[in-house]
C-alpha positions in Angstrom: 120.0 -44.4 -179.1 122.3 -44.0 -182.1 125.4 -44.1 -179.9 124.1 -47.3 -178.3 123.4 -48.7 -181.7 126.9 -47.8 -182.9 128.5 -49.4 -179.8 126.5 -52.6 -180.3 127.8 -52.7 -183.9 131.4 -52.5 -182.8 130.9 -55.1 -180.1 129.1 -57.5 -182.5 131.6 -57.0 -185.3 133.8 -60.1 -184.4 130.7 -62.3 -184.4 129.5 -60.7 -187.7 132.8 -61.5 -189.4 132.8 -65.0 -187.9 129.3 -65.6 -189.3 130.5 -64.4 -192.7 133.3 -66.9 -192.7 130.9 -69.6 -191.6 128.5 -68.8 -194.4 131.4 -68.9 -196.8 131.6 -72.7 -196.4 128.6 -73.1 -198.7 128.8 -69.8 -200.5 132.4 -68.8 -201.1 131.5 -65.2 -202.1 131.0 -64.4 -198.4 134.8 -64.9 -197.9 135.7 -62.3 -200.6 136.1 -58.5 -200.5 136.1 -58.3 -196.7 138.0 -55.0 -196.7 135.1 -53.4 -198.5 132.7 -54.4 -195.7 135.1 -52.5 -193.3 135.2 -49.4 -195.4 138.5 -49.9 -197.2 138.3 -49.6 -201.0 141.9 -49.3 -202.2 142.8 -46.9 -205.0 140.2 -44.2 -205.7 138.2 -44.7 -208.9 138.2 -42.2 -211.8 136.9 -38.8 -210.7 133.6 -38.8 -212.5 130.2 -37.7 -211.3 129.1 -40.6 -209.0 125.6 -41.7 -208.2 125.4 -44.2 -205.4 122.7 -46.9 -205.6 122.4 -49.4 -202.8 120.6 -52.7 -203.6 121.0 -55.2 -200.7 120.6 -58.5 -202.6 119.2 -60.2 -205.7 115.6 -58.9 -205.6 116.5 -55.3 -205.0 119.3 -55.4 -207.6 116.9 -56.8 -210.3 114.3 -54.2 -209.2 116.9 -51.4 -209.7 117.7 -52.4 -213.3 115.3 -50.0 -215.0 116.3 -47.1 -212.7 120.0 -47.6 -213.2 119.7 -47.8 -216.9 117.7 -44.6 -216.9 120.2 -42.8 -214.6 123.0 -43.7 -216.9 121.1 -42.5 -219.9 120.0 -39.2 -218.2 123.5 -38.4 -216.9 125.9 -39.7 -219.6 129.0 -38.3 -217.8 128.1 -40.1 -214.6 129.0 -43.5 -213.1 127.0 -45.6 -210.7 128.5 -46.9 -207.5 126.4 -50.0 -206.9 126.6 -51.5 -203.4 125.3 -54.7 -202.0 125.3 -56.8 -198.8 125.2 -60.3 -200.3 127.4 -62.1 -202.9 124.3 -63.2 -204.8 123.3 -59.6 -205.1 126.7 -58.7 -206.4 126.7 -61.5 -208.9 123.3 -60.4 -210.1 124.5 -56.9 -210.5 127.5 -58.1 -212.5 125.3 -60.1 -214.8 122.8 -57.2 -215.3 125.2 -54.2 -215.6 128.4 -55.7 -217.0 127.2 -54.3 -220.4 127.9 -50.8 -219.0 131.6 -51.5 -218.4 133.4 -49.1 -216.0 130.3 -46.9 -215.7 129.0 -49.3 -213.0 131.4 -50.0 -210.2 130.3 -52.6 -207.6 131.3 -52.8 -204.0 130.0 -54.0 -200.7 128.3 -51.5 -198.4 130.4 -51.1 -195.2 128.8 -52.1 -191.9 126.7 -49.4 -190.4 129.3 -47.8 -188.1 129.6 -44.1 -188.6 133.4 -44.4 -189.1 133.2 -47.0 -191.9 130.3 -45.3 -193.7 132.1 -41.9 -193.6 135.2 -43.6 -195.2 133.0 -44.9 -198.0 131.5 -41.5 -198.7 134.8 -39.7 -198.7 136.4 -42.3 -201.0 133.7 -42.2 -203.7 132.3 -38.7 -203.1 128.8 -39.5 -204.4 126.4 -36.8 -205.4 123.4 -38.7 -204.0 122.7 -41.9 -202.1 119.7 -43.9 -203.5 118.5 -46.7 -201.3 116.3 -49.4 -202.9 113.1 -50.6 -201.3 113.6 -51.1 -197.5 117.2 -50.3 -196.7 117.3 -47.8 -193.9 120.6 -47.7 -192.0 120.7 -45.0 -189.2 124.5 -44.3 -189.3 124.6 -44.3 -193.0 121.8 -41.7 -193.2 123.3 -39.6 -190.4 126.7 -39.5 -192.1 125.1 -38.6 -195.4 123.3 -35.7 -193.8 126.5 -34.5 -192.1 128.5 -34.7 -195.3 125.7 -33.1 -197.3 124.8 -36.1 -199.5 121.1 -36.2 -200.1 119.4 -39.6 -199.4 116.5 -41.0 -201.5 114.6 -44.1 -200.7 113.1 -45.3 -203.9 110.6 -48.1 -204.8 110.0 -47.9 -201.1 107.8 -50.5 -199.4 107.0 -50.8 -195.7 104.6 -53.4 -194.3 102.7 -53.0 -191.1 104.9 -55.7 -189.5 108.1 -53.8 -190.5 106.6 -50.5 -189.2 105.8 -52.1 -185.8 109.4 -53.5 -185.7 110.8 -50.1 -186.6 108.9 -48.3 -183.9 110.4 -50.6 -181.2 113.7 -48.8 -181.9 112.2 -45.4 -181.0 114.1 -42.3 -182.0 116.8 -44.4 -183.8 114.4 -45.1 -186.7 112.4 -41.8 -186.5 115.7 -39.8 -186.7 116.8 -41.9 -189.6 113.5 -41.3 -191.4 113.7 -37.6 -190.9 117.2 -37.6 -192.5 115.9 -39.0 -195.8 115.5 -36.2 -198.3 113.0 -38.0 -200.6 110.9 -41.2 -200.4 109.4 -42.6 -203.6 106.9 -45.1 -202.3 105.3 -48.0 -204.3 101.8 -47.4 -202.9 99.8 -44.9 -200.9 99.7 -47.4 -198.0 103.5 -47.6 -198.0 103.7 -43.8 -198.2 101.5 -43.4 -195.2 103.5 -45.8 -193.1 106.8 -44.0 -194.0 105.2 -40.7 -193.2 104.2 -41.9 -189.8 107.9 -42.5 -189.0 108.6 -38.8 -189.8 110.0 -38.8 -193.3 109.6 -35.1 -194.5 108.9 -35.7 -198.3 107.1 -38.7 -199.5 105.6 -39.3 -203.0 103.8 -42.2 -204.5 105.4 -43.3 -207.8 104.4 -47.0 -208.1 106.8 -49.9 -208.5 109.7 -49.7 -210.9 109.6 -53.5 -211.1 106.8 -53.0 -213.6 109.3 -51.3 -216.0 111.7 -54.2 -216.2 112.6 -55.2 -219.7 112.9 -58.9 -220.3 116.3 -59.7 -221.9 116.1 -61.4 -225.3 118.8 -63.8 -224.1 116.5 -65.0 -221.3 113.6 -65.5 -223.8 115.9 -67.5 -226.0 117.0 -69.7 -223.0 113.4 -70.1 -222.0 112.5 -71.2 -225.6 115.3 -73.8 -225.5 114.1 -75.1 -222.2 110.6 -75.4 -223.6 111.8 -77.4 -226.5 113.5 -79.8 -224.1 110.4 -80.1 -222.0 108.1 -80.6 -225.0 104.3 -80.5 -224.5 104.4 -81.5 -220.9 102.5 -79.1 -218.6 105.0 -77.1 -216.4 104.4 -75.7 -212.9 107.2 -73.4 -211.8 107.7 -72.8 -208.1 109.8 -69.6 -208.0 111.8 -68.2 -205.2 110.9 -70.9 -202.7 112.0 -70.6 -199.1 113.1 -73.1 -196.4 110.2 -75.4 -195.5 108.2 -74.7 -198.6 109.9 -77.2 -200.9 108.8 -80.1 -198.7 105.2 -78.9 -198.8 105.4 -78.5 -202.6 107.0 -81.8 -203.3 104.6 -83.7 -201.0 101.6 -82.0 -202.6 102.9 -82.8 -206.1 103.3 -86.4 -205.2 99.7 -86.8 -204.0 97.9 -84.6 -206.6 94.8 -86.6 -207.3 94.2 -85.0 -210.7 97.8 -84.3 -211.8 97.9 -83.7 -215.6 99.8 -86.4 -217.5 103.5 -85.9 -217.7 103.4 -82.7 -215.5 106.9 -81.3 -214.8 107.6 -79.5 -211.5 110.3 -76.8 -211.7 111.6 -75.6 -208.3 113.9 -72.6 -208.1 115.0 -71.9 -204.4 115.5 -68.3 -203.5 118.9 -68.9 -201.9 121.6 -70.7 -203.8 123.2 -72.3 -200.7 120.1 -74.5 -200.4 120.3 -76.1 -203.9 121.9 -79.3 -202.6 119.5 -79.5 -199.7 116.5 -79.3 -202.0 117.9 -81.8 -204.4 118.3 -84.3 -201.6 114.8 -83.6 -200.4 113.3 -84.4 -203.8 115.3 -87.6 -204.3 114.4 -88.7 -200.7 110.7 -88.6 -201.9 111.5 -91.0 -204.7 111.0 -88.5 -207.5 113.3 -88.3 -210.5 115.4 -85.2 -210.4 117.4 -83.2 -213.0 119.5 -80.2 -212.1 119.6 -77.3 -214.6 123.3 -76.8 -214.0 124.0 -80.4 -215.4 121.2 -80.5 -218.0 122.1 -81.2 -221.6 118.7 -82.7 -222.5 115.7 -83.5 -220.4 114.5 -87.1 -220.1 110.8 -87.7 -220.2 111.1 -89.7 -216.9 112.2 -86.6 -214.9 109.6 -85.4 -212.5 111.3 -82.4 -211.0 113.7 -79.9 -212.6 115.8 -78.0 -210.0 116.6 -74.5 -211.1 120.1 -74.3 -209.6 121.4 -71.7 -212.1 121.9 -68.0 -211.4 120.3 -65.2 -213.4 117.8 -67.4 -215.3 114.5 -66.6 -213.5 113.1 -64.9 -216.6 114.0 -68.0 -218.6 112.1 -70.2 -216.2 109.1 -67.9 -216.3 109.2 -68.0 -220.1 109.3 -71.8 -220.2 106.5 -72.5 -217.7 102.7 -72.8 -218.1 101.9 -71.5 -214.6 104.0 -69.9 -211.9 103.7 -70.2 -208.1 105.5 -67.4 -206.2 107.3 -68.7 -203.2 107.6 -67.2 -199.7 103.8 -67.3 -199.5 103.1 -70.8 -198.3 104.6 -70.1 -194.9 104.3 -66.7 -193.0 107.4 -65.2 -194.8 105.6 -62.4 -196.7 105.8 -63.6 -200.3 107.9 -62.4 -203.2 107.5 -60.3 -206.3 104.9 -61.6 -208.8 105.5 -58.8 -211.3 108.0 -60.5 -213.5 105.7 -63.5 -214.0 102.9 -61.1 -215.0 105.2 -59.3 -217.4 105.7 -62.5 -219.2 102.0 -63.2 -219.4 102.0 -66.2 -217.0 99.1 -67.1 -214.7 100.3 -66.7 -211.1 99.5 -68.7 -208.0 100.3 -67.5 -204.5 99.8 -68.9 -201.0 98.0 -67.1 -198.2 101.0 -65.2 -196.8 101.8 -62.2 -199.0 102.0 -59.3 -196.5 105.3 -58.0 -197.9 103.6 -57.5 -201.3 100.0 -57.2 -200.1 98.7 -54.5 -202.4 100.2 -55.6 -205.6 99.1 -59.2 -204.9 95.6 -58.0 -204.1 95.6 -55.9 -207.4 96.8 -58.9 -209.4 94.1 -61.1 -208.0 91.5 -58.4 -208.6 92.7 -58.1 -212.2 92.3 -61.9 -212.8 96.1 -62.3 -213.2 96.6 -64.3 -210.0 94.9 -66.8 -207.7 95.4 -67.8 -204.1 94.7 -71.5 -204.5 95.4 -74.9 -203.1 95.2 -76.8 -206.4 97.6 -76.0 -209.2 96.7 -79.1 -211.1 93.2 -77.9 -211.9 94.5 -74.7 -213.5 97.1 -76.6 -215.6 94.4 -78.9 -216.9 92.2 -75.9 -217.9 93.7 -74.4 -221.0 91.1 -71.7 -221.4 91.3 -70.5 -217.8 95.1 -70.5 -217.9 95.3 -68.5 -221.2 92.7 -66.0 -219.9 94.8 -65.5 -216.7 97.9 -65.0 -218.8 96.3 -62.4 -220.9 95.0 -60.6 -217.7 98.6 -60.8 -216.3 100.1 -59.1 -219.3 97.5 -56.3 -219.2 98.0 -55.9 -215.5 101.7 -55.4 -215.9 101.4 -53.0 -218.8 98.9 -50.8 -216.9 101.3 -50.2 -214.1 104.4 -49.1 -216.1 105.9 -45.7 -215.7 107.3 -45.6 -212.1 110.9 -45.3 -213.3 110.2 -42.1 -215.2 108.2 -40.6 -212.2 111.1 -41.5 -209.9 113.7 -40.0 -212.2 111.9 -36.7 -212.3 111.8 -36.6 -208.5 115.6 -37.4 -208.3 116.6 -34.9 -211.0 116.8 -31.8 -208.8 118.8 -33.7 -206.2 121.3 -35.0 -208.7 121.6 -31.8 -210.7 
């Protein structure tokens, strides 16, 4: 199965590269650093103890922040090789970890052919490979095992849907799971699903996303945004996906009991869709302002488009209530922990299967609601403030996963 998988990668490679070039029309980052995606990394970096962390895109990179900071503190002579698959993930990593200077080196992960992955491992000689959340690549794991690099899957989550999909690949995925040295799962349900694939060592550590520290600069930006907005009630729709914005804008336009002056803030998950969403809002006859062009905010603006990178915490800080995207349509939802950490009441749609347990726990704690009507909550100050307080308590109760994960990793790194 793995040989067939590898052959298919080589056959598909011209199409994969063509798709990269095509995507680069809207997102130029996809046309940069191509050599890295093929396993070519130029001059070897300084020969320091290397810890390899793979965070595929924005969400995983932000989730990895507490762990990477902890790794650098625990091993002061080490450096992090941080790999990604998307330019937005790479940009997020640069924004988060630029403060560490040369101790964090970023690169793209090569495509999952055994040859390219082996070149990466020989070039950087990492002590360990740490995969964040759901990234399981069969050839990567096989090459790590062959070259005696332990593999850890941390902050691991695996939904029932993903488990069924993985089982369709038969021994390809079960062999990969058996090659993982350590799995640190978010929940017992995630752990059980990973064990069913054959992973030999699985522990439950919780989600390291609860340990995220909100940057002071983001709070300052959020405070500035709030002064521009004034006393208007603010509904933030964060990490929205294709098809959801139309539903949100239409619902906003026909809210029967919309609070006076209510401002809708929409932050699409994918930057390449910013222009598309702006056109959609304006086609509905609503007044739009783009964050990237905003100096002040006119009272007549109905919708603020969050088309800036790295400011999600600022949007959370500025809002009164946060809806978490990816949940209106059957897309699985997104992470609600950051909103809870800032003490914001959270709304979700019915489709949260990628974050089922944490969403269920947040709802049970009174921090979140699965609702149709955001206007009612925005108009009810007492209910909103109570939910915000429950959200803060919920986030604080679940801290500590980073320390638990670090203790499991320590013997592998040492």
